[in-house]
C-alpha positions in Angstrom: 62.2 -98.4 -61.7 62.7 -96.7 -58.3 66.1 -95.0 -57.7 65.6 -92.8 -54.7 63.0 -93.0 -51.9 62.7 -90.3 -49.3 59.9 -89.6 -46.8 57.2 -91.3 -48.8 58.4 -90.0 -52.2 59.7 -92.2 -54.9 61.9 -91.0 -57.8 62.6 -93.2 -60.7 65.9 -93.3 -62.6 64.1 -91.5 -65.5 62.6 -88.8 -63.2 66.0 -88.3 -61.6 67.6 -87.8 -65.0 64.9 -85.4 -66.2 64.8 -83.3 -63.0 68.5 -83.0 -62.7 68.6 -82.0 -66.4 66.0 -79.2 -65.6 68.2 -78.0 -62.7 71.3 -78.1 -64.9 69.7 -76.1 -67.7 68.3 -73.5 -65.3 71.7 -73.1 -63.7 73.2 -72.7 -67.2 70.6 -69.9 -67.8 71.7 -68.3 -64.5 75.3 -68.2 -65.8 76.8 -71.2 -64.0 79.7 -72.4 -66.1 82.0 -75.3 -66.2 84.2 -75.2 -63.1 82.1 -72.8 -61.1 81.8 -73.6 -57.4 78.4 -73.9 -55.8 77.8 -74.5 -52.1 75.1 -76.8 -50.8 74.1 -75.8 -47.3 71.3 -78.4 -47.0 70.1 -81.2 -44.9 69.1 -84.6 -46.5 66.5 -84.0 -49.2 65.7 -84.9 -52.8 66.7 -81.4 -53.8 70.2 -82.1 -52.6 70.6 -84.9 -55.1 68.9 -82.9 -57.9 71.4 -80.1 -57.3 74.4 -82.5 -57.1 73.6 -84.2 -60.3 72.6 -81.0 -62.1 75.9 -79.4 -61.3 77.8 -82.6 -62.3 76.1 -82.5 -65.7 77.4 -79.0 -66.3 80.9 -79.7 -65.1 80.3 -77.3 -62.2 81.6 -78.2 -58.8 79.5 -79.1 -55.8 80.7 -77.8 -52.4 78.6 -79.6 -49.7 78.6 -77.8 -46.4 77.7 -79.2 -43.0 74.4 -77.5 -42.3 75.4 -77.2 -38.6 78.2 -74.8 -39.4 77.8 -71.1 -38.7 79.9 -67.9 -38.3 83.6 -68.1 -39.2 83.7 -71.7 -40.1 80.9 -71.3 -42.6 82.5 -68.1 -44.0 85.8 -69.9 -44.5 84.3 -72.6 -46.7 82.2 -70.2 -48.8 85.1 -67.8 -49.4 87.9 -70.4 -49.7 85.9 -72.3 -52.3 85.2 -69.1 -54.2 81.5 -70.2 -54.5 79.3 -67.9 -56.5 75.9 -69.5 -55.7 74.4 -71.2 -52.6 71.7 -73.8 -52.4 70.3 -73.4 -48.9 67.5 -74.7 -46.7 65.2 -71.8 -45.8 65.7 -72.3 -42.1 69.4 -71.7 -42.5 69.2 -68.5 -44.4 69.7 -66.4 -41.3 73.3 -67.8 -41.0 74.1 -66.2 -44.4 72.7 -62.9 -43.4 75.2 -62.7 -40.6 78.2 -63.2 -42.9 76.8 -61.5 -46.1 79.4 -58.7 -46.1 82.2 -61.3 -45.9 81.1 -63.5 -48.9 81.2 -61.0 -51.7 81.6 -63.6 -54.4 78.1 -65.0 -53.8 75.6 -63.4 -56.1 72.6 -65.8 -55.9 71.0 -68.0 -53.3 68.6 -70.7 -54.2 66.4 -71.7 -51.3 64.6 -74.9 -50.5 61.5 -75.1 -48.3 62.9 -77.3 -45.6 60.6 -75.8 -42.9 57.3 -74.4 -44.1 56.9 -72.4 -40.9 60.0 -70.3 -41.6 59.2 -67.1 -43.5 61.8 -65.3 -45.6 61.7 -61.9 -44.0 65.3 -60.8 -44.4 66.5 -58.8 -47.4 69.9 -59.1 -48.8 71.8 -56.2 -50.2 73.9 -58.0 -52.8 72.5 -61.6 -53.1 69.6 -62.5 -55.4 67.1 -64.9 -53.8 65.7 -67.6 -56.0 63.1 -70.3 -55.2 64.3 -73.9 -56.0 61.0 -74.7 -57.6 61.6 -72.2 -60.4 64.5 -74.3 -61.6 62.2 -77.0 -62.6 60.6 -75.0 -65.4 63.6 -75.5 -67.7 64.0 -78.1 -70.4 64.3 -81.7 -69.4 66.8 -82.4 -72.2 70.3 -83.4 -71.5 72.7 -80.4 -71.3 75.5 -80.3 -73.9 78.1 -82.8 -72.7 81.3 -80.9 -71.8 82.4 -83.1 -68.8 85.5 -85.2 -68.7 86.3 -87.9 -66.1 89.2 -85.8 -64.7 86.9 -82.7 -64.1 86.2 -81.9 -60.5 82.7 -83.1 -59.3 83.0 -81.7 -55.8 85.2 -80.0 -53.2 84.7 -81.7 -49.9 86.1 -79.9 -46.8 88.0 -81.9 -44.3 88.6 -80.8 -40.8 91.9 -79.0 -40.3 94.3 -80.0 -37.6 96.9 -77.3 -37.7 94.9 -74.7 -39.7 91.5 -74.1 -41.3 89.5 -76.8 -43.0 90.9 -77.9 -46.4 88.8 -78.5 -49.5 89.7 -81.8 -51.3 89.1 -81.6 -55.0 87.5 -84.8 -56.2 87.0 -85.8 -59.8 84.1 -87.3 -61.6 86.2 -90.5 -61.9 86.9 -90.4 -58.2 83.1 -90.8 -57.5 82.8 -93.5 -60.1 85.7 -95.6 -58.9 84.7 -95.3 -55.3 81.3 -96.7 -56.1 82.9 -99.5 -57.9 85.0 -100.3 -54.8 81.9 -100.2 -52.7 80.1 -102.6 -55.0 83.2 -104.9 -54.8 83.5 -105.2 -51.0 79.8 -104.9 -50.1 78.9 -107.6 -52.7 76.2 -105.6 -54.4 73.9 -107.0 -57.1 71.3 -105.3 -59.3 68.1 -104.5 -57.5 69.7 -104.1 -54.0 68.1 -101.6 -51.6 70.7 -99.3 -49.9 69.5 -97.5 -46.8 71.4 -94.6 -45.3 70.7 -92.5 -42.3 74.0 -90.6 -42.7 74.1 -87.0 -43.9 74.5 -86.3 -47.6 77.1 -83.7 -47.2 79.5 -86.5 -46.1 81.3 -88.6 -48.6 80.0 -91.8 -47.0 76.3 -91.4 -48.0 77.2 -89.9 -51.4 79.7 -92.6 -52.4 78.8 -95.9 -50.7 75.0 -95.5 -50.9 73.6 -92.9 -53.4 76.1 -93.2 -56.2 76.5 -97.0 -55.7 72.8 -97.5 -56.2 73.0 -95.5 -59.4 75.7 -97.9 -60.8 74.0 -101.1 -59.7 70.4 -100.1 -60.7 69.5 -100.4 -57.1 67.3 -98.2 -54.9 68.8 -95.7 -52.5 66.6 -95.1 -49.5 67.5 -91.9 -47.7 66.5 -91.2 -44.1 66.5 -87.7 -42.6 68.8 -88.7 -39.8 69.7 -91.6 -37.5 67.1 -92.5 -34.8 67.7 -95.5 -32.6 64.0 -95.9 -32.0 63.1 -96.1 -35.7 66.3 -97.5 -37.3 65.2 -101.1 -37.6 61.7 -100.1 -38.4 62.9 -98.0 -41.4 65.1 -101.0 -42.5 62.0 -103.2 -42.4 59.7 -100.7 -44.1 62.0 -100.4 -47.2 63.3 -104.0 -47.1 66.9 -102.8 -47.2 69.6 -105.3 -48.2 72.5 -103.0 -47.3 73.3 -100.1 -45.0 76.3 -98.0 -44.2 76.7 -96.9 -40.5 79.2 -95.6 -38.0 80.4 -98.1 -35.4 78.5 -96.2 -32.6 75.2 -97.3 -34.2 76.2 -100.9 -33.9 77.0 -100.3 -30.2 73.6 -98.8 -29.6 71.8 -101.7 -31.4 73.7 -104.2 -29.3 72.7 -102.4 -26.1 69.0 -102.9 -27.0 67.2 -105.8 -25.3 67.7 -108.9 -27.5 64.6 -110.2 -29.3 63.9 -113.5 -31.1 63.0 -111.3 -34.1 66.4 -109.5 -34.3 67.6 -111.8 -37.1 64.3 -111.5 -39.0 65.4 -108.5 -41.1 66.1 -108.0 -44.7 69.7 -106.9 -44.4 72.5 -108.9 -46.0 75.4 -106.6 -45.4 76.2 -103.8 -43.0 79.3 -101.7 -43.7 80.4 -100.2 -40.3 83.2 -97.7 -39.7 84.8 -99.0 -37.6 83.8 -102.5 -36.6 83.0 -103.1 -33.0 84.7 -105.8 -30.7 81.4 -107.7 -30.6 81.2 -107.9 -34.4 80.9 -111.7 -34.6 78.2 -111.6 -31.9 76.4 -108.9 -33.8 76.5 -111.0 -37.0 75.0 -114.0 -35.2 72.3 -112.0 -33.4 71.1 -110.0 -36.4 71.8 -112.5 -39.1 73.9 -110.1 -41.2 77.4 -109.9 -42.7 79.5 -107.1 -41.3 82.2 -105.4 -43.4 84.3 -102.4 -42.7 86.5 -100.0 -44.7 89.3 -97.5 -44.2 89.9 -94.3 -46.1 89.9 -90.5 -46.1 88.2 -87.9 -48.3 91.6 -87.3 -49.9 92.2 -90.9 -50.9 88.8 -92.5 -51.0 88.0 -96.0 -49.8 91.4 -97.6 -50.1 91.0 -100.7 -48.0 88.0 -102.9 -46.9 87.0 -106.2 -45.4 87.1 -109.0 -48.0 83.4 -110.1 -48.3 84.2 -113.8 -48.7 86.5 -114.1 -45.7 85.7 -114.4 -42.0 85.0 -111.0 -40.3 88.0 -109.7 -38.3 86.5 -107.3 -35.7 89.8 -105.5 -35.0 90.8 -105.0 -38.7 89.8 -102.4 -41.3 90.5 -104.9 -44.1 93.0 -105.3 -47.0 94.0 -102.9 -49.7 91.4 -102.6 -52.5 92.3 -103.4 -56.1 93.0 -99.8 -57.2 95.2 -98.8 -54.2 98.6 -99.5 -52.8 98.6 -99.2 -49.0 101.7 -99.3 -46.8 102.9 -98.7 -43.2 106.0 -96.4 -43.0 108.2 -94.8 -40.4 108.9 -91.1 -40.0 111.3 -91.3 -42.9 108.7 -92.9 -45.2 110.5 -96.2 -45.2 108.2 -99.2 -45.1 108.4 -101.0 -41.8 108.3 -104.8 -41.3 104.9 -106.5 -41.0 103.5 -106.3 -37.4 105.3 -103.0 -36.8 103.4 -99.8 -36.0 103.8 -96.9 -38.4 101.8 -94.3 -40.4 99.3 -95.5 -43.0 100.2 -94.1 -46.5 98.2 -94.7 -49.6 98.8 -94.3 -53.4 96.3 -95.0 -56.2 97.3 -97.5 -58.9 95.0 -96.0 -61.5 94.5 -92.3 -62.4 92.2 -89.9 -60.5 91.1 -92.2 -57.7 92.6 -89.7 -55.1 92.0 -86.0 -54.7 93.6 -83.6 -57.2 94.8 -81.5 -54.2 93.4 -79.0 -51.6 91.7 -76.1 -53.3 93.7 -72.9 -53.0 96.1 -74.6 -50.6 99.1 -75.8 -52.7 101.5 -76.1 -49.7 99.1 -78.3 -47.8 98.7 -80.5 -50.9 102.5 -81.0 -51.2 102.7 -81.8 -47.5 99.9 -84.4 -47.7 101.5 -86.1 -50.7 105.1 -86.2 -49.4 107.2 -88.5 -51.5 104.1 -89.1 -53.8 102.2 -91.0 -51.1 99.1 -89.6 -49.3 99.9 -89.5 -45.6 96.8 -90.3 -43.6 98.1 -89.1 -40.3 96.9 -92.4 -38.8 99.0 -95.1 -37.1 98.4 -98.7 -38.2 99.9 -102.2 -38.4 99.8 -104.7 -41.3 99.9 -108.4 -40.6 101.5 -111.2 -42.6 98.2 -111.9 -44.4 97.8 -108.3 -45.7 95.2 -107.2 -43.1 95.5 -103.7 -41.8 94.8 -102.6 -38.3 94.1 -99.0 -37.2 96.0 -98.2 -34.0 95.7 -94.5 -33.3 95.5 -91.0 -34.8 98.7 -89.3 -35.5 96.9 -86.0 -36.2 95.0 -83.8 -33.8 91.7 -84.4 -35.5 89.0 -85.7 -33.2 86.3 -88.1 -34.5 83.1 -87.9 -32.5 80.1 -90.0 -33.5 80.9 -89.9 -37.2 82.0 -86.3 -37.3 85.6 -85.2 -37.9 86.3 -82.3 -35.7 89.2 -79.9 -36.1 90.9 -79.2 -32.7 92.2 -76.0 -34.3 88.7 -74.8 -35.0 87.5 -75.7 -31.5 90.4 -73.9 -30.0 89.8 -70.8 -32.3 86.4 -70.3 -30.8 87.5 -71.0 -27.2 90.4 -68.7 -27.5 88.1 -65.9 -28.7 86.6 -65.7 -25.2 88.1 -62.6 -23.5 89.0 -64.5 -20.3 90.9 -67.3 -22.1 94.6 -67.1 -22.6 95.2 -70.4 -24.3 93.4 -73.7 -24.9 94.1 -77.1 -26.3 91.4 -79.5 -27.6 92.0 -83.3 -27.5 90.0 -86.5 -27.8 89.2 -88.5 -24.7 87.3 -91.8 -24.5 83.7 -91.8 -23.4 83.4 -94.7 -20.9 80.0 -95.9 -22.2 80.3 -95.6 -26.0 84.1 -96.2 -26.1 84.2 -93.4 -28.7 86.0 -90.0 -28.7 84.6 -87.0 -26.9 86.0 -83.5 -27.1 87.9 -82.2 -24.1 89.2 -78.7 -23.9 92.0 -77.7 -21.6 92.0 -74.0 -20.7 94.4 -71.5 -19.3 92.8 -68.3 -18.1 94.3 -64.9 -18.4 95.8 -63.4 -15.2 93.2 -62.1 -12.7 90.3 -63.6 -14.8 87.7 -66.1 -13.7 85.4 -68.2 -15.8 83.2 -71.2 -15.1 83.1 -74.2 -17.3 79.4 -73.8 -17.8 79.7 -70.2 -18.9 82.5 -71.2 -21.4 80.2 -73.8 -22.9 77.3 -71.5 -23.2 79.6 -69.0 -25.0 80.8 -71.8 -27.3 77.5 -73.3 -28.4 76.5 -70.1 -30.3 79.8 -70.0 -32.1 80.4 -73.6 -33.3 78.4 -76.6 -34.6 76.7 -78.6 -31.9 78.9 -81.7 -32.4 82.0 -79.6 -31.8 81.0 -78.2 -28.4 83.3 -79.8 -25.8 81.8 -82.2 -23.4 84.7 -82.0 -20.9 86.4 -78.9 -19.6 89.5 -78.7 -17.4 91.2 -75.5 -16.3 95.0 -75.8 -15.9 97.9 -73.4 -15.1 100.2 -74.5 -17.9 100.5 -76.9 -20.8 103.3 -79.4 -21.5 105.3 -77.9 -24.4 108.2 -78.7 -26.7 111.3 -76.5 -26.8 109.7 -74.6 -29.7 106.6 -74.0 -27.6 104.2 -76.4 -29.3 101.7 -78.0 -27.0 102.4 -81.7 -26.4 98.9 -82.9 -26.9 99.8 -86.5 -26.5 100.5 -85.7 -22.8 97.1 -84.1 -22.4 95.4 -87.1 -24.1 97.3 -89.4 -21.7 95.9 -87.4 -18.8 92.4 -88.3 -19.8 89.8 -87.1 -17.3 90.7 -86.3 -13.8 88.9 -85.2 -10.6 89.3 -81.6 -11.9 87.4 -82.4 -15.1 84.0 -80.8 -15.6 81.4 -82.9 -17.5 78.8 -81.1 -19.6 76.4 -84.1 -19.6 76.6 -84.6 -15.9 75.9 -80.9 -15.4 72.7 -81.4 -17.4 73.6 -78.9 -20.2 72.0 -80.0 -23.5 73.3 -78.6 -26.9 70.7 -78.0 -29.5 71.4 -78.8 -33.1 
């Protein structure tokens, strides 16, 4: 029975089990032990899933890394997680060469031939290089079962807002329960075909598509990445019944010229984060049920649209069975229905939230103040139990499905010798109605710098999706008495006549 399909390849449930056993046994031979951390710096591929499941069978911990990261941001995750082994696409190995001296815990690097035109010419002084294919020579038998539900399956790094990215420790049961919740609100049945064009290093594709298909005996169809020109063709080719997307994808689909064939597709359910204002119109045009969800890596999918109720375009749903969700004030007191406050979440069964941030106990205590996970998001709950997202309390910026740390953007901008201080905020893109990154910059005395030169400097030092679209030079920032930048005031400014727009300037950022 087909479990995973990817680029013309089909892997059955039996083949996935056998291949991941081979990988697990090979890693065991290489000295990987229960609890060891292993980074996956990989784009979407079958090898990603083999590595994930192989590590899980050993009780080792997967640390997925955004393959667009480089430099200090990549080094931070590798060192903070205390990873000893890296799985890596061959066209990304040069990024490790640049930080080799700073990741001394890494002793082995297992490479996958993502790009056959890239030759491995670099030599590493302290890291052994191993070809992924050699892992498949080990026994296909199940490794000795030493894994408990409470054991960590992964550490997923979330964008920091007041400091470096934090690694959320997620248990084996966390993954299982999240898939159960996805089955619940997406109305899955055995044999469903789940299509995803989202990256596997994100929790969304892992939890609501790949792992969900495993539990439902469905088929997970993995795309390399989203493409508007091929999205519906890919859906048609695999006869997908379900897909998980970001709201921006729905916007792009709605902007396409309507066709009488729009509703002639195989989809029954689309899970969109968030829903778009035209959700009901979308459902009618494409003949599909829209649902949405709300959550965070730290606390999983904690609320979602009830499948059997009418779609509410402006709501992120109701609390799911295994979670208690509330709206509270600054003193953590629950506020009356209809009143804005912070969304806080608490699991009602064990191990459905993160165990904490790896190597960051103080950040863990702060996140779970008064035993509730504080999302940092403002919301409202109505009298019927529906939750509505209002705004972000944090300084995190969400751009086209990517969570961006304002702190990490500012860290790169501030490293420019002409920059005295900077502040990154989210501003709305007028066309997509989504967040874009804007950087406010104060230059050092007697220094000059163009916005274009600043962006060209930045693009080599941060992931493509983090590079600011908008730049505005200012003389000072609004600050509190203790000298913290009042970012809400900068966000309220939005774009002005003094704002430089990278896209209007014709500068394209390569991935």
